[in-house]
N, CA and C atoms as an extended XYZ file, in Angstrom:
342
Properties=species:S:1:pos:R:3:atomname:S:1:resname:S:1:resid:I:1 pbc="F F F"
N        26.963       20.879       -5.121 N   MET     1
C        25.713       21.392       -5.667 CA  MET     1
C        25.270       20.527       -6.840 C   MET     1
N        23.989       20.289       -6.938 N   ILE     2
C        23.426       19.459       -8.000 CA  ILE     2
C        23.281       20.293       -9.272 C   ILE     2
N        23.674       19.705      -10.399 N   GLU     3
C        23.529       20.399      -11.687 CA  GLU     3
C        22.050       20.662      -11.971 C   GLU     3
N        21.711       21.839      -12.526 N   PRO     4
C        20.315       22.161      -12.822 CA  PRO     4
C        19.621       21.140      -13.730 C   PRO     4
N        20.378       20.480      -14.601 N   LYS     5
C        19.721       19.527      -15.504 CA  LYS     5
C        19.215       18.294      -14.765 C   LYS     5
N        19.588       18.140      -13.499 N   PHE     6
C        19.108       17.020      -12.689 CA  PHE     6
C        18.183       17.459      -11.561 C   PHE     6
N        17.659       18.688      -11.673 N   VAL     7
C        16.748       19.217      -10.655 CA  VAL     7
C        15.384       19.459      -11.301 C   VAL     7
N        14.363       18.677      -10.912 N   PRO     8
C        13.033       18.909      -11.482 CA  PRO     8
C        12.373       20.131      -10.861 C   PRO     8
N        11.731       20.926      -11.696 N   LYS     9
C        10.995       22.094      -11.220 CA  LYS     9
C         9.501       21.798      -11.151 C   LYS     9
N         9.010       20.965      -12.080 N   ALA    10
C         7.597       20.583      -12.091 CA  ALA    10
C         7.483       19.199      -12.718 C   ALA    10
N         6.577       18.394      -12.174 N   ILE    11
C         6.333       17.044      -12.698 CA  ILE    11
C         4.833       16.918      -12.918 C   ILE    11
N         4.461       16.522      -14.144 N   ARG    12
C         3.045       16.368      -14.501 CA  ARG    12
C         2.782       14.939      -14.971 C   ARG    12
N         1.846       14.296      -14.291 N   SER    13
C         1.410       12.957      -14.680 CA  SER    13
C        -0.048       12.812      -14.261 C   SER    13
N        -0.950       13.452      -15.010 N   PRO    14
C        -2.358       13.438      -14.617 CA  PRO    14
C        -2.948       12.026      -14.629 C   PRO    14
N        -3.916       11.808      -13.771 N   ARG    15
C        -4.611       10.515      -13.697 CA  ARG    15
C        -5.102       10.131      -15.090 C   ARG    15
N        -4.826        8.908      -15.480 N   GLY    16
C        -5.233        8.412      -16.792 CA  GLY    16
C        -4.232        8.674      -17.900 C   GLY    16
N        -3.204        9.471      -17.611 N   ALA    17
C        -2.208        9.800      -18.633 CA  ALA    17
C        -1.338        8.587      -18.953 C   ALA    17
N        -0.781        8.583      -20.134 N   ARG    18
C         0.172        7.547      -20.554 CA  ARG    18
C         1.590        8.111      -20.658 C   ARG    18
N         1.733        9.377      -20.286 N   THR    19
C         3.017       10.067      -20.368 CA  THR    19
C         3.177       10.963      -19.144 C   THR    19
N         4.389       11.025      -18.635 N   THR    20
C         4.739       11.962      -17.573 CA  THR    20
C         5.681       12.998      -18.179 C   THR    20
N         5.529       14.239      -17.773 N   GLU    21
C         6.412       15.310      -18.246 CA  GLU    21
C         7.120       15.920      -17.045 C   GLU    21
N         8.402       16.234      -17.236 N   ILE    22
C         9.185       16.881      -16.184 CA  ILE    22
C         9.829       18.136      -16.758 C   ILE    22
N         9.611       19.254      -16.075 N   ASP    23
C        10.317       20.495      -16.396 CA  ASP    23
C        11.550       20.536      -15.513 C   ASP    23
N        12.728       20.587      -16.147 N   TRP    24
C        13.990       20.598      -15.424 CA  TRP    24
C        14.480       22.021      -15.211 C   TRP    24
N        15.313       22.235      -14.189 N   ALA    25
C        15.790       23.571      -13.827 CA  ALA    25
C        16.621       24.228      -14.920 C   ALA    25
N        17.174       23.432      -15.850 N   ASP    26
C        17.954       24.033      -16.942 CA  ASP    26
C        17.083       24.441      -18.125 C   ASP    26
N        15.748       24.347      -17.978 N   GLY    27
C        14.832       24.759      -19.035 CA  GLY    27
C        14.363       23.631      -19.934 C   GLY    27
N        14.917       22.431      -19.790 N   HIS    28
C        14.523       21.289      -20.624 CA  HIS    28
C        13.179       20.738      -20.158 C   HIS    28
N        12.355       20.312      -21.117 N   LYS    29
C        11.085       19.662      -20.802 CA  LYS    29
C        11.206       18.206      -21.217 C   LYS    29
N        11.257       17.309      -20.230 N   GLY    30
C        11.397       15.878      -20.499 CA  GLY    30
C        10.059       15.207      -20.712 C   GLY    30
N        10.019       14.254      -21.645 N   VAL    31
C         8.809       13.503      -21.964 CA  VAL    31
C         9.092       12.028      -21.682 C   VAL    31
N         8.209       11.387      -20.891 N   TYR    32
C         8.434       10.025      -20.417 CA  TYR    32
C         7.183        9.176      -20.603 C   TYR    32
N         7.075        8.459      -21.738 N   PRO    33
C         5.952        7.540      -21.889 CA  PRO    33
C         6.009        6.479      -20.783 C   PRO    33
N         4.865        6.136      -20.244 N   HIS    34
C         4.829        5.172      -19.146 CA  HIS    34
C         5.353        3.801      -19.563 C   HIS    34
N         5.201        3.434      -20.817 N   ALA    35
C         5.753        2.158      -21.284 CA  ALA    35
C         7.277        2.150      -21.146 C   ALA    35
N         7.918        3.299      -21.353 N   ILE    36
C         9.372        3.415      -21.202 CA  ILE    36
C         9.737        3.370      -19.718 C   ILE    36
N         9.029        4.142      -18.893 N   LEU    37
C         9.327        4.149      -17.461 CA  LEU    37
C         9.182        2.753      -16.857 C   LEU    37
N         8.115        2.057      -17.209 N   ARG    38
C         7.896        0.716      -16.648 CA  ARG    38
C         8.889       -0.284      -17.240 C   ARG    38
N         9.156       -0.189      -18.517 N   GLY    39
C        10.092       -1.109      -19.159 CA  GLY    39
C        11.513       -0.968      -18.657 C   GLY    39
N        11.878        0.231      -18.233 N   TYR    40
C        13.209        0.477      -17.681 CA  TYR    40
C        13.169        0.604      -16.160 C   TYR    40
N        12.177       -0.004      -15.513 N   CYS    41
C        12.103        0.046      -14.052 CA  CYS    41
C        13.423       -0.456      -13.480 C   CYS    41
N        14.059        0.350      -12.620 N   PRO    42
C        15.383       -0.009      -12.122 CA  PRO    42
C        15.392       -0.951      -10.917 C   PRO    42
N        14.247       -1.407      -10.459 N   CYS    43
C        14.236       -2.213       -9.239 CA  CYS    43
C        14.870       -3.592       -9.471 C   CYS    43
N        15.330       -4.203       -8.397 N   ALA    44
C        15.992       -5.509       -8.474 CA  ALA    44
C        15.030       -6.602       -8.941 C   ALA    44
N        13.742       -6.480       -8.603 N   ALA    45
C        12.775       -7.488       -9.048 CA  ALA    45
C        12.653       -7.499      -10.571 C   ALA    45
N        12.742       -6.344      -11.189 N   CYS    46
C        12.647       -6.252      -12.650 CA  CYS    46
C        13.996       -6.503      -13.321 C   CYS    46
N        15.075       -6.011      -12.746 N   GLN    47
C        16.375       -5.990      -13.420 CA  GLN    47
C        17.408       -6.954      -12.852 C   GLN    47
N        17.172       -7.489      -11.681 N   GLY    48
C        18.204       -8.297      -11.051 CA  GLY    48
C        19.269       -7.395      -10.455 C   GLY    48
N        20.465       -7.941      -10.296 N   HIS    49
C        21.541       -7.189       -9.647 CA  HIS    49
C        22.763       -7.056      -10.542 C   HIS    49
N        22.560       -6.996      -11.851 N   SER    50
C        23.680       -7.031      -12.790 CA  SER    50
C        24.448       -5.721      -12.916 C   SER    50
N        23.867       -4.613      -12.527 N   GLY    51
C        24.537       -3.328      -12.686 CA  GLY    51
C        24.129       -2.588      -13.946 C   GLY    51
N        23.466       -3.252      -14.866 N   THR    52
C        22.931       -2.583      -16.052 CA  THR    52
C        21.421       -2.789      -16.082 C   THR    52
N        20.758       -1.922      -16.801 N   ILE    53
C        19.301       -2.005      -16.912 CA  ILE    53
C        18.952       -2.228      -18.369 C   ILE    53
N        18.125       -3.225      -18.603 N   THR    54
C        17.680       -3.578      -19.942 CA  THR    54
C        16.175       -3.348      -20.034 C   THR    54
N        15.709       -2.896      -21.183 N   PHE    55
C        14.274       -2.695      -21.374 CA  PHE    55
C        13.556       -4.039      -21.294 C   PHE    55
N        12.507       -4.087      -20.481 N   ILE    56
C        11.696       -5.292      -20.330 CA  ILE    56
C        10.281       -4.948      -20.786 C   ILE    56
N         9.873       -5.471      -21.948 N   PRO    57
C         8.502       -5.192      -22.401 CA  PRO    57
C         7.496       -5.873      -21.474 C   PRO    57
N         6.369       -5.247      -21.304 N   HIS    58
C         5.325       -5.797      -20.445 CA  HIS    58
C         4.120       -6.218      -21.268 C   HIS    58
N         3.371       -7.160      -20.724 N   ASP    59
C         2.168       -7.655      -21.384 CA  ASP    59
C         1.207       -6.514      -21.664 C   ASP    59
N         0.447       -6.674      -22.730 N   GLU    60
C        -0.553       -5.663      -23.095 CA  GLU    60
C        -1.521       -5.376      -21.955 C   GLU    60
N        -1.818       -6.390      -21.144 N   GLY    61
C        -2.810       -6.237      -20.087 CA  GLY    61
C        -2.325       -5.484      -18.865 C   GLY    61
N        -1.037       -5.189      -18.775 N   ILE    62
C        -0.514       -4.517      -17.582 CA  ILE    62
C        -0.901       -3.043      -17.620 C   ILE    62
N        -1.334       -2.542      -16.477 N   ALA    63
C        -1.746       -1.141      -16.392 CA  ALA    63
C        -0.516       -0.247      -16.388 C   ALA    63
N        -0.382        0.574      -17.381 N   LEU    64
C         0.756        1.484      -17.461 CA  LEU    64
C         0.361        2.875      -16.978 C   LEU    64
N        -0.416        2.893      -15.907 N   GLU    65
C        -0.833        4.156      -15.327 CA  GLU    65
C        -0.172        4.302      -13.957 C   GLU    65
N         0.344        5.479      -13.706 N   ILE    66
C         0.984        5.753      -12.425 CA  ILE    66
C        -0.081        6.186      -11.427 C   ILE    66
N        -0.096        5.512      -10.284 N   ASP    67
C        -1.061        5.816       -9.226 CA  ASP    67
C        -0.550        6.928       -8.317 C   ASP    67
N         0.770        6.942       -8.086 N   ASP    68
C         1.333        7.931       -7.179 CA  ASP    68
C         2.826        8.091       -7.459 C   ASP    68
N         3.367        9.225       -7.082 N   MET    69
C         4.807        9.484       -7.140 CA  MET    69
C         5.210       10.036       -5.793 C   MET    69
N         6.322        9.512       -5.286 N   LYS    70
C         6.801        9.966       -3.993 CA  LYS    70
C         8.261       10.386       -4.124 C   LYS    70
N         8.602       11.577       -3.642 N   PRO    71
C        10.015       11.967       -3.688 CA  PRO    71
C        10.836       11.092       -2.738 C   PRO    71
N        12.053       10.792       -3.145 N   VAL    72
C        13.007       10.068       -2.314 CA  VAL    72
C        14.163       11.039       -2.088 C   VAL    72
N        14.219       11.600       -0.911 N   GLY    73
C        15.207       12.633       -0.635 CA  GLY    73
C        15.085       13.752       -1.652 C   GLY    73
N        16.221       14.283       -2.080 N   ASN    74
C        16.204       15.312       -3.132 CA  ASN    74
C        16.876       14.788       -4.393 C   ASN    74
N        16.853       13.433       -4.574 N   TYR    75
C        17.584       12.857       -5.695 CA  TYR    75
C        16.775       11.899       -6.568 C   TYR    75
N        15.535       11.556       -6.173 N   ALA    76
C        14.831       10.513       -6.929 CA  ALA    76
C        13.329       10.572       -6.716 C   ALA    76
N        12.633        9.766       -7.541 N   LEU    77
C        11.195        9.546       -7.409 CA  LEU    77
C        10.927        8.053       -7.269 C   LEU    77
N         9.992        7.724       -6.398 N   GLU    78
C         9.470        6.363       -6.341 CA  GLU    78
C         8.143        6.392       -7.095 C   GLU    78
N         8.017        5.558       -8.119 N   LEU    79
C         6.776        5.484       -8.883 CA  LEU    79
C         5.942        4.330       -8.361 C   LEU    79
N         4.670        4.594       -8.129 N   VAL    80
C         3.725        3.573       -7.691 CA  VAL    80
C         2.748        3.365       -8.841 C   VAL    80
N         2.748        2.152       -9.397 N   TRP    81
C         1.901        1.821      -10.540 CA  TRP    81
C         0.564        1.282      -10.064 C   TRP    81
N        -0.465        1.385      -10.908 N   PHE    82
C        -1.803        0.939      -10.543 CA  PHE    82
C        -1.886       -0.551      -10.241 C   PHE    82
N        -0.966       -1.338      -10.761 N   ASP    83
C        -0.992       -2.773      -10.444 CA  ASP    83
C        -0.295       -3.089       -9.130 C   ASP    83
N         0.150       -2.040       -8.409 N   GLY    84
C         0.761       -2.216       -7.107 CA  GLY    84
C         2.278       -2.232       -7.122 C   GLY    84
N         2.902       -2.330       -8.290 N   HIS    85
C         4.363       -2.335       -8.361 CA  HIS    85
C         4.875       -0.981       -7.882 C   HIS    85
N         5.771       -1.010       -6.876 N   ALA    86
C         6.219        0.255       -6.300 CA  ALA    86
C         7.654        0.189       -5.795 C   ALA    86
N         8.456       -0.712       -6.314 N   SER    87
C         9.814       -0.844       -5.769 CA  SER    87
C        10.878       -0.155       -6.618 C   SER    87
N        10.475        0.506       -7.692 N   GLY    88
C        11.449        1.200       -8.533 CA  GLY    88
C        11.718        2.610       -8.037 C   GLY    88
N        12.980        2.910       -7.781 N   ILE    89
C        13.385        4.261       -7.405 CA  ILE    89
C        14.179        4.825       -8.572 C   ILE    89
N        13.647        5.874       -9.178 N   TYR    90
C        14.203        6.486      -10.383 CA  TYR    90
C        14.956        7.745       -9.983 C   TYR    90
N        16.287        7.691      -10.006 N   SER    91
C        17.050        8.900       -9.677 CA  SER    91
C        16.779        9.949      -10.757 C   SER    91
N        16.958       11.216      -10.402 N   TYR    92
C        16.745       12.269      -11.385 CA  TYR    92
C        17.761       12.167      -12.522 C   TYR    92
N        18.961       11.718      -12.228 N   THR    93
C        19.958       11.501      -13.277 CA  THR    93
C        19.475       10.420      -14.244 C   THR    93
N        18.934        9.344      -13.695 N   TYR    94
C        18.410        8.244      -14.500 CA  TYR    94
C        17.217        8.703      -15.340 C   TYR    94
N        16.303        9.446      -14.723 N   LEU    95
C        15.149        9.953      -15.471 CA  LEU    95
C        15.588       10.833      -16.634 C   LEU    95
N        16.559       11.668      -16.406 N   ARG    96
C        17.034       12.538      -17.497 CA  ARG    96
C        17.553       11.690      -18.659 C   ARG    96
N        18.218       10.565      -18.365 N   ALA    97
C        18.730        9.678      -19.413 CA  ALA    97
C        17.607        8.970      -20.164 C   ALA    97
N        16.453        8.814      -19.532 N   LEU    98
C        15.314        8.140      -20.173 CA  LEU    98
C        14.439        9.074      -21.003 C   LEU    98
N        14.760       10.357      -21.038 N   CYS    99
C        13.921       11.329      -21.738 CA  CYS    99
C        13.679       10.907      -23.190 C   CYS    99
N        12.435       11.010      -23.618 N   GLN   100
C        12.036       10.615      -24.964 CA  GLN   100
C        11.652       11.798      -25.841 C   GLN   100
N        12.035       13.007      -25.447 N   CYS   101
C        11.700       14.177      -26.259 CA  CYS   101
C        12.436       14.113      -27.602 C   CYS   101
N        12.062       14.967      -28.520 N   ALA   102
C        12.679       14.978      -29.855 CA  ALA   102
C        14.172       15.262      -29.792 C   ALA   102
N        14.604       16.034      -28.815 N   GLU   103
C        16.020       16.370      -28.672 CA  GLU   103
C        16.840       15.199      -28.116 C   GLU   103
N        16.284       14.492      -27.149 N   CYS   104
C        17.043       13.441      -26.442 CA  CYS   104
C        16.881       12.042      -27.051 C   CYS   104
N        15.692       11.687      -27.419 N   HIS   105
C        15.348       10.385      -28.002 CA  HIS   105
C        15.513        9.199      -27.074 C   HIS   105
N        16.031        9.344      -25.869 N   GLY   106
C        16.122        8.269      -24.893 CA  GLY   106
C        16.886        7.057      -25.376 C   GLY   106
N        16.896        5.984      -24.588 N   PRO   107
C        17.713        4.817      -24.890 CA  PRO   107
C        17.155        3.871      -25.957 C   PRO   107
N        15.876        3.941      -26.286 N   GLN   108
C        15.286        3.153      -27.375 CA  GLN   108
C        15.666        1.668      -27.356 C   GLN   108
N        15.394        0.986      -26.261 N   GLY   109
C        15.612       -0.451      -26.187 CA  GLY   109
C        17.034       -0.877      -25.881 C   GLY   109
N        17.907        0.053      -25.558 N   GLU   110
C        19.303       -0.266      -25.274 CA  GLU   110
C        19.465       -0.695      -23.813 C   GLU   110
N        20.601       -1.252      -23.509 N   THR   111
C        20.988       -1.488      -22.120 CA  THR   111
C        21.675       -0.230      -21.627 C   THR   111
N        21.312        0.220      -20.436 N   ILE   112
C        21.920        1.422      -19.889 CA  ILE   112
C        22.454        1.134      -18.497 C   ILE   112
N        23.486        1.848      -18.057 N   PRO   113
C        24.031        1.614      -16.721 CA  PRO   113
C        23.108        2.130      -15.638 C   PRO   113
N        23.206        1.544      -14.463 N   ARG   114
C        22.422        2.021      -13.301 CA  ARG   114
C        22.995        3.317      -12.807 C   ARG   114
């Protein structure tokens, strides 16, 4: 059975937003600025195959707006960005680690494991 802290109950990312919010089954409300989600994109094109993920800052001109989100099984989300980038699959465990709420503070530019 999956732990409630890794089960999303609601995901909000309105068109034009710069932040996505996730309500988790354990009652936590996660806050995810798009600059953090894009900077920590876990795909091989962004991160290579090293086994760790490092924050990659993006140019000011890059659109940090999410065009679509697609569930991947019952364990992850595929984020589709307005610039067409769509190869990052964000597991719910990984998303929980990226939370930027006042309680969690997220990784703040650190290297994190995949």
